[in-house]
N, C-alpha and C positions, 0 to 999 in steps of 0.2 A: 580524655580518659574513657576507658570502656566501662560497661555497667557491671558493678559488683553488688552482690546482695548478701547480707547476713540474715539468716533465719534463726531467731532465738526462741527457745521454749521458756516462758515465764512459769513461775510457781512450782519449780522443782522442790520437793520436800513438803508440799502442802498435804497430800494424802496418798494412799496406796494407788488409787486409780490414776492419779497424775504421775506418780513415780514410775509405774509400769509403762505407761505410754512414752514418757520422755526417755527412759532407759532404752527402750526398743528403738526409738528414733535415732538416738546417739549411736547405738550399736550398728545400725544399718547405714549411718552416714547421710541420713535424709535431712538433717539440720546442721547448722553451724555450731550451736552451743545451747546451753541452758543456764538459767540463773536460779540460785538456791535461796530458799527462805529459811534463815537460821532460827526463826522463832516458831515455825509451824510443826504440827504433830508428826509429820512424816520426815522430818529433817534427818534423823539418825539413819533411817533406811537409805535415803538418797546419798548422804555423805559417805556412809560405809561403802556403798557400791562405787561411788566416784573415786574414793581413795584407793580402793582395792584394784581398780582398773587403771589408776593413774590417768584418769580422764583429763585431757589438757584444756578443754574449753568449757570450764565451769566458772560462772561468774557469781556475784552476790546480788540477790534481789532485795535491796534495802526495804524493809517492811515496817511500816508505822501504823498500819490499819488492820483491822480484823473484821471483815464485812459480812460473814455468813452467820446466821443464827445457830446452826448446828455444828459449826467448826470454828471455835474461838481459840485465841492464843493471847498471852500476855507479853509484855516487854521483857527483855533479859535483865534490864537494870531495875525494873519495878518502880520507876519514877511515877509519882501520882499524876503528873501533867500529861503523861503518855497513855493513861488508862482511864476507863470509865468506872462506874461504881461496882461493876462485876469483877474488876481486876483484870479485864482484858483490854487490848488496844481499842481505840475508838473505831466505831463501825464505818464512819464516813470521813472523807478527806476534809470536809468543812469543819467537823468537830476537831480533827487533829490540828488543822491550821489555826483554829481559834484558841485552843487550850494548851498546846505543847510549848514548853519552854525551850528556847534554842539550845541552851547549854545541855539540857536533858537529852535533846535529840542528838547532839554531838556525841555524848557518852553512849547512847544506845547504838549509834552507827558503829562506833569502835567495838562495842561488845559483840555485835553481830559479825563484824569482820573477824575478830579474834576467834569466835566459835567455829567459823568455817575454816579458818587457817589451822586451828588446832586439830581439826578432824583430818588433817593431812592433804588438804586441797590447795593447789596453787591457783589463786583467784585470777581469772583472765580479764575481767571487766566488772563494772557495776551498773545496775539500773535500779528502778524504783517501782515498787508495788503501788498500783492505782494512781501513779503520778502525784503522790502526796507531797513531794518536795518541790513541785513545779509552781505552786501557788495558783492553781486553776480555779479553786473554789472561792477564795476571798482576796486573792492577790498577794498573799503573804508567801513569797517565794523563798525557799531554802536552797536554791541552786548554788549560791556561793559556798554554803557549807558542804554540799555534795561534791563540788569541784575541788574544794580544799582537801577533803578526805581522799579523793581520787589522786590528787597530786602527791599527797603523803604516801599513799599506798602504791603509787607508780603504776596505775592501771587506767585504761580508757574508760569513759563514761558514756552511757546512752544519752546523748543529746544531739542536736542537729544544727547545721549552719544555714540551711536554706529551707523554704517552705515548698513542699510538694502539693501543688494546688488542687490535685484531685483527691487528696486525703480528706475523708469525711469529717474527722475530728478536728484536725488542725485548721482546715479551711473555714470551719464554723466559728472560730474564735476571732473576734474583731480586734483590729489594731495589733496583730501579733508580730508583725515584722520587726518593730523596734525592740521589744523585750527579747526576742530571739537573737537579734544581732548583738545586743548588750551581753547576753549570757554567753554567746559564742566567743565574744571578745574576752570575757573573763576566763573562759576555759583556756584560751590562747595565752593569756597573761600567766596562768598557773601551769602551763605546759601540759594540759590534759587533752589527749587526742579525743576528738568527737567525730560523729558521722557527718556526711553531707546532707542526707535526707533521712527522715523517719516516716514509715508508712504504718498506719493503723487501720483497723476495721472495727465495726461495731461489736462490742463484747457479747451482747445478748442477741437472742433471736429477733429479727425484724419482721414486721407484718408481711405475711405472704412468702417469707424466705424459705427456700428449700436447699438441700445440699447442692443441687445442680446450679442454682442461681448464685449461691455462695461461692462455689468453685469458679464460675464464670467471672465473678467480680475480682477475685484474686488473680486469676490468669490474665484478665484484662490489664491489671496494673503492671504486670511483668512487661507487656509490650509497650507500655507508656513510661516505663521507668527512665528517669534522666541519667545522664552519664555521672559517674562518681560512685561513692560508696553509700549504700542505703541499708537500712535494717527494717525488717518487719518481724512482728512477734506473734506467737500463738500460745494458747493455753490448752494443749492437747490432753485428753483423758481417755482411758479405756472405758468401755461400757461396763458399769459396775453397779450392783444393786444399791449399795449404800449411797453412792454419788447420785444415782437417779432419784432416790428418795429425799435427799437432803440439800443438794446443790442446785440453785436456780440456773437455768439455761444450760443444763448438763448436755443437752443435745448438741449445742455449738461446740463444746469441748470434744465430743465424739466425732463430729464432722471435721474438726481441725486435725485430729489424729488420722482420720481416714484420708483427708486431702493430701497430707504430706507423704503418703504412700501411693497416691494416685498417679498412674502412668501419664495422664493428661498433663499434670503439673510438671512432671519430669520432662516431657516433650516440649512444653511451653518454655521452660527455662533454657533448653537447648536451642529451640527455634528463635527465641527472642534474643539469644546471645547474652544471656545473663549468667555471670559466673558466681558460684557460691563461694564465699570467703568467710573468714571468722575474725575475731577481734585481734588476733595476732597480726593480721594485715593492717588493721587500724593502728595498732601500736607501732608498726614499722614504717608505714607510709604516710600517716596523717599527723604524726607528732610535730609540734612546733616548739621552738625554744621558749622556756618560761622566763618571765620577767619578775625578778624577786620582789620588786616594790609592791606587786599585787598582793603579797601575803599580808601586809599590814591592813589593807582594807578588809580582807576576809576575817582576820583576827578580831577586828572591831565589830564585825557582824556577829560573830560567835559569842562575844561577851554580853550581848543583849539579853 
């Protein structure tokens, strides 16, 4: 199989700076898709734009955490286990994993899905803000719940079948092969299309990092991309006075926006023979027949 790449913009609906950047990238066809935060302050702006344009590649960014001091949001359902004493979602993944009730999470995911759907958006896929459903902080994974919802909603989910060994995040996790294989098998049981590979990069600024070094690292991955369907994700933002004053690592968001318009990136995609695709390709080419007996196992998990 040739090398296919999805470039997704996370955090659509978070703020005006993020919305403006993502809208511009979608308009110019520089990215495959964006995933929307149904609980964030900029949701209505992002949703109205997407619905008005009938944007086909808008997914749902399942959001269970609210990490910034200056930009907080609460859950749609208001369940006490999903929020801290301020009435906002937990700031960290660890707090979420330790305190959230599974049934409350299931209801919250449904509420976020319905809010995006009622805004007039056909949801193309789902993914997860800060990886809070992956169990990376305490080992309490809610991937079975995420896959169950994806199966009911008939959409692909951001997860992966194989480990890209040069990925800095995934390669740092010990003994990851077995849980990844088990999760991928569950996705297959439920008939949820998933990726072959997922590529990440450090969210914040690294010591000594510059725009040029960041660009080189991303372009280098394109030339080493394995065959199959991969996704990488960005959090692009336009340079904005409010974001600069309140959002940590705002420079990285501006760099990501700049990179996606950089001619060097476009040349590298062509030179490395990497084809930009979207989640419609995943839906059509990577779907496997679901096995109905798997639903019983997931229902038991959700009842906990």
